[in-house]
C-alpha positions as CSV (number, residue, x, y, z in Angstrom):
1,X,-63.0,54.7,-117.8
2,X,-60.0,53.4,-119.8
3,X,-60.6,50.4,-121.8
4,X,-58.3,48.2,-123.1
5,X,-56.5,50.3,-125.6
6,X,-55.6,53.4,-123.3
7,X,-54.4,50.5,-120.5
8,X,-52.3,48.9,-123.4
9,X,-50.8,52.1,-124.6
10,X,-50.0,53.0,-120.9
11,X,-48.3,49.7,-120.5
12,X,-46.3,50.4,-124.0
13,X,-45.2,53.6,-122.4
14,X,-44.1,52.2,-119.3
15,X,-42.3,49.5,-120.7
16,X,-38.9,51.2,-121.8
17,X,-38.6,52.8,-118.2
18,X,-39.6,50.1,-115.7
19,X,-39.3,46.9,-117.3
20,X,-35.9,45.6,-116.2
21,X,-35.6,48.7,-114.3
22,X,-35.3,48.6,-110.0
23,X,-37.3,50.8,-108.0
24,X,-34.9,52.4,-105.6
25,X,-37.7,53.8,-103.4
26,X,-41.6,54.6,-103.6
27,X,-43.5,57.5,-102.3
28,X,-47.0,56.8,-100.9
29,X,-48.7,59.9,-100.4
30,X,-52.0,59.0,-98.7
31,X,-53.4,55.8,-97.3
32,X,-55.8,54.5,-99.8
33,X,-57.3,55.4,-103.3
34,X,-60.5,53.3,-104.4
35,X,-59.6,51.2,-101.3
36,X,-56.6,51.1,-98.8
37,X,-53.1,49.9,-100.4
38,X,-51.5,47.2,-99.4
39,X,-49.9,46.7,-95.8
40,X,-45.7,48.1,-96.3
41,X,-46.4,48.5,-100.2
42,X,-43.4,51.2,-100.0
43,X,-41.4,49.1,-97.9
44,X,-41.8,45.6,-100.6
45,X,-41.2,47.8,-103.6
46,X,-38.2,49.0,-102.7
47,X,-35.1,47.9,-104.1
48,X,-36.7,45.5,-106.2
49,X,-36.7,44.7,-110.0
50,X,-39.6,44.8,-112.1
51,X,-39.1,41.5,-114.2
52,X,-42.1,42.1,-116.7
53,X,-44.6,44.6,-116.9
54,X,-47.9,43.2,-118.4
55,X,-51.8,44.0,-119.1
56,X,-54.5,41.5,-118.1
57,X,-57.6,43.0,-119.1
58,X,-57.7,46.6,-117.7
59,X,-55.1,46.1,-115.1
60,X,-51.3,46.6,-115.5
61,X,-49.4,44.0,-113.9
62,X,-45.7,44.2,-112.9
63,X,-43.8,41.3,-111.7
64,X,-41.1,41.9,-109.4
65,X,-37.9,39.9,-108.4
66,X,-39.4,39.2,-104.8
67,X,-42.2,37.0,-106.6
68,X,-44.7,39.5,-105.9
69,X,-47.1,41.4,-108.4
70,X,-48.1,44.8,-108.4
71,X,-51.4,45.4,-109.3
72,X,-52.4,48.6,-110.8
73,X,-56.0,50.0,-112.1
74,X,-56.1,53.2,-113.5
75,X,-59.9,53.8,-112.7
76,X,-61.4,57.2,-114.1
77,X,-58.7,59.5,-114.1
78,X,-55.6,57.6,-113.3
79,X,-52.6,58.3,-115.2
80,X,-49.1,57.0,-115.2
81,X,-46.6,60.1,-115.7
82,X,-43.2,59.8,-116.4
83,X,-40.6,62.4,-115.3
84,X,-37.0,61.9,-117.0
85,X,-33.4,62.5,-114.8
86,X,-32.5,64.9,-117.7
87,X,-36.2,67.1,-117.5
88,X,-36.9,69.3,-114.8
89,X,-40.9,68.3,-115.2
90,X,-43.5,66.0,-116.3
91,X,-44.1,66.4,-120.1
92,X,-47.6,67.4,-119.0
93,X,-46.7,69.9,-116.5
94,X,-44.9,69.5,-113.1
95,X,-47.7,71.6,-111.2
96,X,-50.7,69.7,-112.0
97,X,-49.1,66.5,-111.9
98,X,-47.9,66.7,-108.3
99,X,-51.2,67.9,-106.9
100,X,-52.8,64.5,-107.5
101,X,-49.5,62.5,-107.3
102,X,-50.5,59.8,-104.7
103,X,-47.7,57.0,-105.7
104,X,-44.5,58.2,-106.8
105,X,-42.0,55.4,-108.1
106,X,-38.0,56.9,-108.0
107,X,-36.2,54.3,-110.0
108,X,-32.5,53.4,-109.5
109,X,-31.9,55.7,-113.2
110,X,-33.4,58.7,-111.4
111,X,-36.6,58.2,-113.3
112,X,-39.7,59.4,-111.9
113,X,-43.0,58.1,-112.4
114,X,-46.2,59.0,-110.5
115,X,-49.5,57.6,-110.4
116,X,-51.5,60.8,-110.8
117,X,-55.4,60.3,-110.0
118,X,-57.7,63.4,-109.4
119,X,-60.8,61.3,-108.7
120,X,-59.2,58.4,-106.7
121,X,-61.1,55.7,-108.5
122,X,-57.6,53.8,-109.1
123,X,-56.4,51.2,-106.8
124,X,-52.9,49.1,-106.2
125,X,-52.4,45.7,-104.9
126,X,-50.0,43.2,-104.4
127,X,-50.1,39.7,-104.4
128,X,-47.9,36.3,-105.0
129,X,-47.2,36.5,-109.0
130,X,-47.6,32.7,-108.8
131,X,-51.3,33.3,-107.6
132,X,-52.0,36.4,-109.3
133,X,-54.4,34.9,-112.1
134,X,-56.5,33.9,-108.5
135,X,-56.7,37.4,-107.3
136,X,-60.5,38.5,-106.9
137,X,-59.7,41.1,-109.2
138,X,-58.7,39.0,-112.2
139,X,-59.8,35.3,-111.6
140,X,-63.1,35.7,-113.0
141,X,-62.0,37.5,-116.2
142,X,-62.6,35.9,-119.6
143,X,-60.4,35.4,-122.2
144,X,-58.2,38.2,-123.8
145,X,-60.1,40.0,-127.1
146,X,-56.3,40.0,-128.6
147,X,-55.2,36.2,-127.7
148,X,-55.8,33.3,-129.1
149,X,-58.4,31.6,-126.4
150,X,-60.8,34.5,-127.9
151,X,-62.3,32.9,-131.1
152,X,-65.3,32.7,-133.3
153,X,-66.1,29.4,-131.8
154,X,-65.8,30.5,-128.0
155,X,-67.6,33.4,-128.5
156,X,-70.3,31.7,-130.7
157,X,-70.8,29.6,-127.6
158,X,-70.7,32.1,-125.0
159,X,-73.3,34.1,-126.6
160,X,-75.9,31.3,-126.7
161,X,-76.2,31.5,-123.2
162,X,-76.9,35.1,-123.0
163,X,-80.5,36.4,-122.5
164,X,-79.0,40.0,-122.4
165,X,-78.9,42.4,-125.4
166,X,-75.9,42.0,-127.3
167,X,-74.3,45.1,-126.2
168,X,-74.6,44.2,-122.3
169,X,-73.1,40.8,-123.2
170,X,-69.8,42.3,-124.6
171,X,-69.7,44.4,-121.9
172,X,-69.7,41.4,-119.6
173,X,-66.0,41.0,-118.0
174,X,-66.8,37.0,-117.9
175,X,-67.1,36.9,-121.3
176,X,-64.4,39.0,-122.8
177,X,-62.1,41.5,-120.7
178,X,-60.9,44.6,-121.5
179,X,-64.3,45.7,-123.9
180,X,-66.1,48.7,-122.5
181,X,-68.4,51.0,-123.9
182,X,-67.0,53.0,-126.9
183,X,-65.2,50.0,-128.5
184,X,-68.6,47.9,-128.3
185,X,-70.5,50.8,-129.9
186,X,-67.8,50.5,-132.6
187,X,-67.8,47.0,-133.1
188,X,-71.5,46.5,-133.5
189,X,-71.6,49.1,-136.0
190,X,-68.5,47.6,-137.8
191,X,-70.6,44.3,-138.0
192,X,-74.1,46.2,-138.6
193,X,-75.6,44.2,-135.6
194,X,-78.2,46.3,-133.2
195,X,-77.3,46.8,-129.8
196,X,-80.5,45.9,-129.2
197,X,-80.3,42.3,-130.7
198,X,-80.9,39.6,-127.9
199,X,-77.2,37.9,-127.9
200,X,-78.6,34.3,-128.0
201,X,-80.6,34.8,-131.3
202,X,-77.6,35.8,-133.3
203,X,-76.6,33.9,-136.0
204,X,-73.4,31.4,-135.2
205,X,-72.4,33.5,-138.9
206,X,-73.1,37.1,-136.8
207,X,-71.9,36.2,-133.6
208,X,-68.4,35.0,-135.3
209,X,-68.1,38.4,-137.1
210,X,-67.6,39.9,-133.8
211,X,-64.3,38.6,-133.4
212,X,-62.5,40.0,-136.2
213,X,-63.9,43.1,-136.0
214,X,-63.3,43.4,-132.0
215,X,-59.5,42.6,-132.7
216,X,-59.5,45.4,-135.7
217,X,-61.3,48.1,-133.4
218,X,-59.1,47.4,-130.6
219,X,-55.9,47.3,-132.8
220,X,-56.7,50.6,-134.5
221,X,-56.9,52.3,-131.1
222,X,-53.9,50.9,-129.8
223,X,-52.3,52.2,-132.8
224,X,-54.1,55.8,-132.3
225,X,-53.0,56.0,-128.5
226,X,-56.5,55.2,-127.2
227,X,-59.1,57.7,-127.1
228,X,-58.8,60.5,-125.2
229,X,-62.3,61.7,-124.3
230,X,-61.7,63.6,-120.4
231,X,-59.0,62.0,-118.5
232,X,-57.0,59.6,-120.7
233,X,-53.5,61.0,-121.6
234,X,-50.2,58.8,-122.8
235,X,-47.4,58.4,-120.4
236,X,-45.8,61.7,-122.3
237,X,-48.8,63.3,-121.6
238,X,-49.8,63.1,-125.2
239,X,-53.9,62.6,-126.0
240,X,-54.7,60.0,-127.9
241,X,-56.7,60.3,-131.1
242,X,-59.0,57.5,-131.9
243,X,-62.0,59.5,-130.8
244,X,-61.5,61.3,-134.0
245,X,-62.2,57.8,-136.1
246,X,-65.3,57.2,-134.2
247,X,-67.7,56.0,-136.1
248,X,-71.2,56.3,-133.8
249,X,-69.7,56.5,-130.5
250,X,-70.8,60.1,-128.9
251,X,-72.0,61.1,-132.8
252,X,-75.9,61.6,-131.8
253,X,-78.1,63.4,-134.2
254,X,-74.9,63.3,-136.9
255,X,-75.6,61.7,-139.9
256,X,-74.3,58.0,-140.3
257,X,-70.9,57.8,-142.2
258,X,-72.4,55.0,-144.6
259,X,-74.4,57.6,-146.0
260,X,-77.5,55.3,-145.8
261,X,-79.2,58.8,-144.9
262,X,-79.8,58.3,-141.4
263,X,-78.7,59.6,-138.3
264,X,-76.4,58.4,-135.1
265,X,-79.2,57.1,-132.1
266,X,-78.7,57.2,-128.2
267,X,-80.4,54.9,-126.1
268,X,-79.6,53.8,-122.8
269,X,-78.7,50.0,-121.8
270,X,-77.8,49.0,-118.5
271,X,-77.5,52.4,-117.6
272,X,-74.7,53.1,-120.4
273,X,-75.3,55.0,-123.7
274,X,-75.5,52.8,-126.9
275,X,-75.0,54.7,-130.1
276,X,-75.9,53.0,-133.0
277,X,-77.4,53.6,-136.7
278,X,-80.8,52.1,-136.5
279,X,-80.9,52.0,-140.6
280,X,-77.3,50.1,-140.8
281,X,-77.8,47.8,-137.7
282,X,-80.0,45.3,-137.2
């Protein structure tokens, strides 16, 4: 599942071809993805200008001059693929792209942008821009980890109320929006906190140390174009490369990069794999 850095990377790739641009028409090639598309979606998008393209947690939000916002979730395998008017194919191959192009945006300047989703776990919805924060997908999300509302005092107070392990608590989208399994593992390694430690038992100093580490890891991942483990690609078809910087994630049995003499362990927490160094992380 794409996490915040992957979605932010996609947003930045789409901004030059979508933000401030008019949609000529939209092809909707199936009735649904994870759930049915909104009624008359193609007609509601046609002729509209995208005034702002932004991200909230793992969702792309395209504000339209009609007063509506298109919400896009990439799901497990969703990609936004760009074909410019002066090229004959997508960057990563037209044949592969067209097979799973479920929604295609034809922009007024002849740029073609396809939502390609082989597994069909993605989703789209249309809602009022004025009330988008009250949409059921958005309304219960916590603060953005790169925003000002996400502070050391906020996180310390939030974790004091959680009896779950810190790994599980940080994956709770009500506490902080956009964090996923990969980056939580990496953050806990950088802060020397065991994923098994009870969230409410962390001292204020250790809980507070998570905030700059979260921002640091996410910023580095965004700069690297995200992590490509299976499906994620940037809008130009390139793979992200932050996976080459993993300290613990998906490194079970490999030596700890702190040269502590231990190896990386894997445990399962709430159905997700947690990777950590049992010597460095307490």
